[in-house]
Structures are given as C-alpha cells and as structure tokens.
C-alpha positions in Angstrom: 26.0 -10.2 9.9 23.2 -12.5 10.0 20.1 -12.4 7.5 17.8 -11.4 10.4 19.6 -7.8 10.7 20.2 -7.2 7.0 15.9 -7.8 6.8 15.0 -5.5 9.6 17.7 -2.7 8.4 16.1 -2.8 4.7 13.3 -2.7 6.2 13.7 0.3 8.8 15.4 1.5 5.2 12.5 1.5 3.2 10.2 3.3 6.1 12.6 6.5 6.2 13.2 6.3 2.6 8.9 6.4 2.5 7.6 9.0 5.1 10.2 11.2 3.8 8.7 10.9 -0.2 5.7 11.1 1.5 6.3 13.5 3.5 7.2 15.7 0.5 4.1 15.9 -1.8 2.0 18.4 -0.7 -1.4 18.2 0.4 -3.1 19.0 -3.3 -1.9 15.8 -4.7 -2.4 13.8 -2.3 -5.6 12.7 -3.6 -4.6 12.5 -7.4 -1.6 10.1 -6.6 -3.4 7.7 -4.6 -4.4 5.5 -7.4 -1.4 5.4 -8.5 0.3 4.1 -5.6 -2.0 1.5 -5.0 -0.5 -0.1 -7.5 3.0 0.5 -6.4 1.4 -1.1 -3.1 1.0 -4.4 -5.5 4.9 -4.7 -5.6 5.6 -4.1 -1.5 3.3 -7.1 -1.9 5.1 -9.0 -4.1 8.9 -8.0 -2.2 7.3 -9.0 1.3 6.6 -12.2 0.0 10.0 -12.6 -1.6 11.1 -11.8 1.8 8.6 -14.1 4.1 10.2 -17.2 1.6 14.0 -15.9 3.0 13.3 -15.8 6.4 14.6 -18.3 8.5 12.7 -18.2 12.2 9.8 -18.7 12.7 9.2 -15.1 14.3 10.2 -14.1 10.5 7.8 -16.0 8.9 4.9 -14.3 11.0 6.4 -11.1 10.7 5.9 -11.2 7.3 2.7 -13.0 6.8 1.7 -9.9 9.5 2.9 -7.2 6.5 1.2 -8.9 3.3 -1.9 -8.6 5.6 -1.2 -5.1 6.3 -0.3 -4.3 2.5 -3.1 -6.1 1.2 -5.3 -4.0 3.1 -3.4 -0.8 2.1 -3.8 -1.8 -1.1 -7.8 -3.3 -1.1 -8.5 0.0 0.9 -6.7 2.4 -1.5 -8.8 1.2 -4.4 -11.8 1.1 -2.4 -11.7 4.7 -1.4 -10.4 6.2 -4.9 -13.6 4.7 -6.1 -15.4 6.3 -3.8 -13.3 10.0 -4.6 -14.1 9.0 -8.5 -17.8 8.6 -7.6 -18.1 12.1 -6.5 -17.0 13.4 -10.1 -20.2 11.7 -11.7 -22.6 14.0 -13.1 -26.4 13.8 -11.3 -27.8 13.7 -14.7 -28.2 9.7 -14.7 -29.2 9.0 -10.7 -33.0 9.6 -11.6 -33.2 7.3 -14.6 -31.1 4.6 -13.0 -33.0 4.8 -9.8 -37.0 4.1 -12.0 
C-alpha cells in the first residue's frame, strides 16, 4: 500500500469515528462539552502537522495545509463561542458600575 492511500484511509476512519461519537452525545450536553473539545482540537492540529510532514507529494502538503487552517479556525471559533456562552451566565450587577 502506498503512503497516500494509508493516509486517506486514516482520514476516512477518523471522520467516521468522529461523526459516530458526536451523534451519540445528547443535545443538552453539546454546549458544555464544547470547551473540552476545543482542547482536543489542539491535538488534531498536532496530528495534521505530523501527517503533513510525512506527505510526499505537493498535493498532500497542500491538503495538509488546508487541514491545518480548518483546524485552527475550529479551535479559535470554538473558544470564541465558549467565551460568549460563559458571558451569558455572568450576573448583571457589575455592569452599571463598569459603564460609568
């Protein structure tokens, strides 16, 4: 088997496993678990970097770079959404004092 075929099979297996795991989580738990998943997305970035360095072809390196960009967008936007969600739970008592 070629190296590219193995990498494609690993990608497909990870995609199917991720889809199956996310569908198994009840809707009520999606938001609280999102912040923990952001940390795991950082591990995904490390994996993509490792796979990209092993890619022998230019197409493999381009797809790896695209994967790195997509994973970084996922991490940054995930932390942004989590921060926004946590701000909703703050009390409004200190907001008048801060605005004066």
